[in-house]
N, C-alpha and C positions, 0 to 999 in steps of 0.2 A: 547554516540552517537553524532557525529558531522560530518560535511562534510569536514573532513580532508583526505589527500591522504591515510594515513594509514587505516582509517576506510573504504575508498573506496575499497582498495585491499581486506581487510578481508570480508566485506559484499558481494561484488560482486563475489569474488572467491567462497564463500560459496553458492551463488545462482547457479553458474555454476557447482558446484561439484556434481558428480553423486552419490546420496545417502545422508545420513545425516552426515554432517561434524563432526568430533570428536574434542576434545580439542587439540589434537596433530596437526590435519590439520590446525586449526585456528591459532595455535602458529606459524606454518611455514608461513602462509599468513601474519601474523602480522610482523614477522621479515623482510619479503620481502617489506611490506608496509612501514616499518620504514626506510629501506635502501634507497629507491628511493623517490624523492621529486617532480617529475614532471611526467605527463602522457607520454610525449615523451620519457623520459628516461626509463620508465617502458615498453613501447611498443617496444623499440629497444633492450631490453635485451633478451638473449636466455635462454633456460632452463639450459644450462651449467653455465651461469652467476649466475642464482639463486642458483644452487647447490654448487657453489664455494664461496658463501658468507662466510666470516670469521670474527671472533672477532679481536680486536686489537692485541691479542696474537697469531693470526694465526690459531686458532682452527675453524673448520667448524661449522657454526651456527646450522645446523641440518643434519640429515640423508638425503640421496638423495630423491628427490621428487618421490612419487609413480606415477603410470600411471594416476590415477584419478586426482591427484593434478596437474600434468603437463597439463592434458586436460583442467581443470578448468582455470588455469592461461593463457594458450594459447588462449582459447576462450575469456577471458576477454581482453587480449592484442588485439585481432582481433576486438572486439566490441567497446572498448573505443576510443574516438575521441579527439585527442590532439588539435583540432581547436576550441573546445567549452569549456566552464567552467567545473570545477569539479562538480558543482551542476547540470548542464545540463546533464552530464554523469550519475549522479545518477538517474535523472528523466528518462532518456532514458532506462537504464538497469532495473530499477524497473518497469517501464511500460511494457517493453518487457516480464518480468517475469509474470506480471499480465495477459497479453494477452495469454501467453503460457499456464497458468493454466486454463484459460477459454476454450481454444481449446482442452485441454486434457479432461476437464469436458464434453464438447460436444461429443467428440469421445467415451467417456465411457458410455454414456446413453444407457440403454437397456429398452425394454418394461417391463420386470420384475422389474427393478429398479425404475420404476415410482411410485410404491407403491400406486396404484389406490384405492380410496375409492368408492365402488359402490353406496353408498347412496348419496355422493356428486355428483357423475356423473349423477345420476338420477335427483337430485335437479337442476343441471345446464343444464339439457337437452342436455347432450353430446351424441347425438344419432348417430353420424357418427364417423368412425375411425379417420378422419381428425380432427374433433373438439376435440376428446378425446386426441389424441397424441399432438396436438398443445398446449392445455391447460396445460397438465402435464409436457411436455418438457420445456415450457417457465417458468412454476412455479418452477420446480426443478433448472433450470439454473439461474433464478433470485435470488434464495436464495444463490446459490454459488457465483454469481457475487457480491451481496451486502456484503457478508462476506469477500470476497477477496478484495473488494474495500476499506473496512475499514482498512485492513492491509496496503494496498498501500498508502492510505492517511496518515496513521501514519508514515510510512517510509519517504514519501515525505516531511513531516514536519520536522522530526528528522534530515534529511540530507540536509536541505536547508541553513544551516549556520554553520560556525565553532564553534559558541558559543551556540548551541542548545543541550540540554541534555534531556534524558528520565526522566521525573519527578517521575516516579514510584520508581526509585532507587536512587533518589537524597537525600542526607543526611539531608538537611535543607528543611522542608516542612510546618512548622507552623501548624502541625497536620492534613494536608490534602494531599492526594496522587494526586498531580497535574499530568497532562499528559505531560507537557513540562515546562522546566525551561531554561531561556535564561540568560546567564551571560553577563551583559553589560560591555562595556569597562571602564565605570566609576565606576565599582564595584557594581552597583545596579542591582539586579536580577529581572526578570519578571517571574511570575508564571502563567501558562495558563491552563485552563481546556478546552478541545476540544470537541465539539459536531459536528456530521456530517452534520446536517441540521438545518434550522431555525424553524422547527416545532417539535423538538425532546424533548423539555423541558416542565415539568409541574410546577405548583406553588411551590410545596414542594422542588423540586430540585433547582429551581431558588433562593428561600429564603436561602437554605443551602449554595449555591455558593456565594451569596451576603455576607453572614456572613463570609465565608472563605476569600473572597476578601478584606473585610474591615479589617480583622485581619492582613493580610499581609501589607496592606497600612498603618495601624497604626504603623508598624515597619519600615516605610520609604522606602518600596520596592514596586514594581509594581505587580498587579495581574489583570487578565482579564478572562472573559468567551469568548472563541473563537468558531466561527461557520464557517465551511469550505466553505460554499457558501451562496449566498444571498446578499441583499443590506441593509445597515443600515436604510434606510427609507422605506423598504418593509413592507407590511402588512402580518405578519406571526403570528402563534399561540404563539411562544416563545416571540417575540418582544412585542406583546400585553400584555402578562403577565408581562414582564420586565417593561413596561411603567406604569403599574398599581401599582406595588409593590416595585420597586427598584429605590431609589433616584439616580439621575445622571446616569441612566442606560447606556446611550450611551458612557459615559466616562469609563464604566467598561466592555464594550464589544468590540470585534474585529470581524466584520462580513465580510465574503467573501474576497475581495481583501485586505481589511484592515488587516486581519489576516495573509495572506501569505506575504504581504509586510512588516509587523511589524516583523514577525519571521525571515525573510531572511535579514532584514535591507536593502531592495532593493525596491524602490517604483514602479518598473515595473516588479517585480518578477512574479506576477500573469499572466502577458502576456507571459513571458518566459515559465512558467509552462504549460499554455494552448498550446502554439505553439509546444513545445517539445513533449508533449503527442500526439498531433495530427500528427506530423511528424513521430514519432515512430510507431504509429498505422498504418499509411499509408504504411510505409516501411515494417512492419512485416506482415500485412494482405494482402498486394497487392491490387488487384482490388475488392476483396470481403469485405463487412462489416461483423461484428460478427453476425448480424441478418441473413445475407445471408448464413453464415455457419451453423447457427442453422436450417434454413429452409431446407438446403441440408440434414442435419441429419434427420430431420422430414420425408423427403421422403424415406430414408432408413428404418426408423422405421415403416412407413406405409406399406412398402413391407414385413417387418417381420410380421406385424399384419395380413395382408392378407394371408400370408403363414400359420401362426400358428392358426388363429382363423376364418378368413373369414367374420364373422358378429359380430356386437356389442353384440347381444344376446348371442352368444357362448362365447364371452369374459367375459361378466358379469356373466354368469353361472360358469365360471372357477374361479371366485373370491370367491365363497361360498363353 
């Protein structure tokens, strides 16, 4: 995985594909991605151009694109922006996919799907329908958002630089399954274990990662523990443990903007990342924030509650 044009066409066409892309779908997207080298050239191409791609011997590269494949490619052509970088296009489309999944999750919530625990409801004194629905709706959606955000961050990292690779499938690992491997232009690789936040590590994990980092560095290559947000001088659980047990810990960590700028090899990439995500969210969500959309859904759920149960006592009785 790297932010090459070929990977862009494959990854993003699969995002827009209606259903689960097959190996054959991906192969067609791969051929198209290999043929074009610029966003503008890809955007200007027609479906007929794609279907007429041939080998040097004049043989068609693949069977005609299916309707779903055409729709995916056409949507990608529409959404990609030739006035911004390939990395920014990755950020834009990956963020849009993330938001779209959250909107679908909001729309799919039902009273029955909230899986209410009557004992917990009593313990939290959820005595009104509004308190109950708000608590469970936000809890359910928070779990969905946190899970999806993890996948988004992983992809944002993997597609931030042409020299970034998925460490889980990288052949050289020094005995550790790293999250990311960066192939330096000088031939020296950087191995990075990524953690979502600065409070996610305990002493056992930190000591294990320190051992793995030292093993890589003893072989004259780079290794780091990367944390996706926070500041190197911040007072966090993980940094307190690092300070206590890891020699030269600041030299072995990349925290917040340090991580994003190091992986992308762009000292202002964290700014590009934040701005592009913000612009995409504003464009896709319009005047409403995601919180406002959740609150609108809660109003519909309250109407359902009133129609189906009327009172909290009747609802609680229905759970037994």
